[in-house]
N, C-alpha and C positions, 0 to 999 in steps of 0.2 A: 482455495486459491483460484482466482480468476486466471485461467490459462488461455493464452492465445498462441496456438502453434500455427506457424505458417511455413509452408514449403517454399524454398527458393532454389535457384540453380546450385547454390553452395551447400544446401542441406536444410535441416529443420531449424527454425528460430523460435525460441520459447520466450514469450513476453509476459511480464508481471508488473503491476502497479502497486502502490501502497494499499493496504487493506482498509476497507470501509469500517472495520471493527474499531479502528483507531478513533473514529468519530462517534462512537456509541454514547458517550456522555452528552454530546451536543444533540443527538437525535432524541435522547431521553428528555432533555430540557424542552424540546419542541413538543413532545408527547405530554409532558406535565402542563405546559402552558395551554395546549389545546384542551386538555382534560379540565383545567380550571374554567375555561370558557364554556365547555359543555356543562359542567356542574352549575355555573351561574345561570345558564339558560334553563337547565332542568329544574332548578329551585324556583324559577320565576322571578328572580331579582332582575332589576333593570341592568342591561349590559351597555356600557358606554361604547358608542360607535367608534370613537377614536381608539379606544383600547383594543377593540377587535381588529381594526386595521393595522395597528402597531404590531400585534402578535402575529398576524398574517404576514406582514412585510418582514418582520424579524425571522420568521420561520423560513420563508422563501430565500431571503438573503443568506441565511446560515447554510441551507442546503446547497445553494450555488457556490458559496465560499469553500465549503468542504470539498466539493467536486473539483473546483479549480485548483485547490491545494493538492489534491490527489493526482491530478493530471500533470503536475510539475515534475514528477519522477517516473522514469520508466527503466526497468531492468530487463536486459535481453541476454539470453544464453544462445550462442550459435555453436558451430562445431569446434571452434578453436579458442573462444574467449567469452568473457562476460562483459557487457557494456552497460554503463550507468549513464543515462541521459537526463539532464536537469534543465529547467528553465521553461519559459513561455515564449518570449520573443528572441532573446539571445540564448541559443541552445548550446549547452556544454556536454560533450560526450566523453566519458573516460572508459578506456578499454583496458581490461586486465587479461592477459593471455593465460591460459590454463597452466602452462609451464612455469609461470612466475608465482603461482599460488602454492604456498607451502603448508598452510593449515586453514581451517575454517571453524569459527566459533559461532554458536547461537546464544544470544542474550535475550532473556525474557524476564520481565518483572511479574509480580502477582497478577496484575490486570491482564497482561499479555498472555500469561499461562492459562487464565480462565477462558479467554476468547481465542486462544490458539493463533497468535501472531507474535512476531518478534523481530529483532535485529539480527543480521548476519554480518560478521566481520570477517573479511578475507585477509589473510596474512601473506605478505610477499617477502618472507624472510625478515620481516619487521611488520608492525601493524599497518595494514592497508586500508582500503575503503570499507565503509560500513553501509550495508544495504538495509534501510530502515523500514520498519512496519510491514514486513512481508507476511502474508497470510500462510499458515501452515509451514513454518520455516524448516522443519525437519524434512518435509517432502521436497521443498525447494533444494535443500542441501543434498539430499539423496540424488535428485535429478542432476544437479551440478556435478557431483562426484562420478555419476555414471558417464556423463559427457566427457569429464576429464580422463577417465579410464579409457574410453574409446579413443580419445585424442592421443593418449600416450601409446596405445597399441599401434596406431597408424604411423607413428614416427619411427 
């Protein structure tokens, strides 16, 4: 889990973005395409210049697109709440106070279990927001629960 901890005058802020493991199939597609190009070159067959440029452009565009998609979501845990920020130009931030959270669920499909990422659903006495594609969700939930316990002791 890519952790970004930052000290502020109010305390520590823990920031997390979507896991890059979500994009593993896309990265594998790039590797396969580049592997085919290397195989063609290795066997001495003629390589179409246009095909090479297309594979290269597709690979670069796909990597840029996955990073842009990834930067559209940010999850922050501070001393009193968890904040989900979405968007690129119009930013929407949703804050859930620790006192409003009644339960936390981790949801992982087979692919997510293999690569250790998943969704976390926060319950606010009813189903609340879902934090999607969090790397090592159990560690994230443990950290969140520790912050919630500290917050409750301070009250």
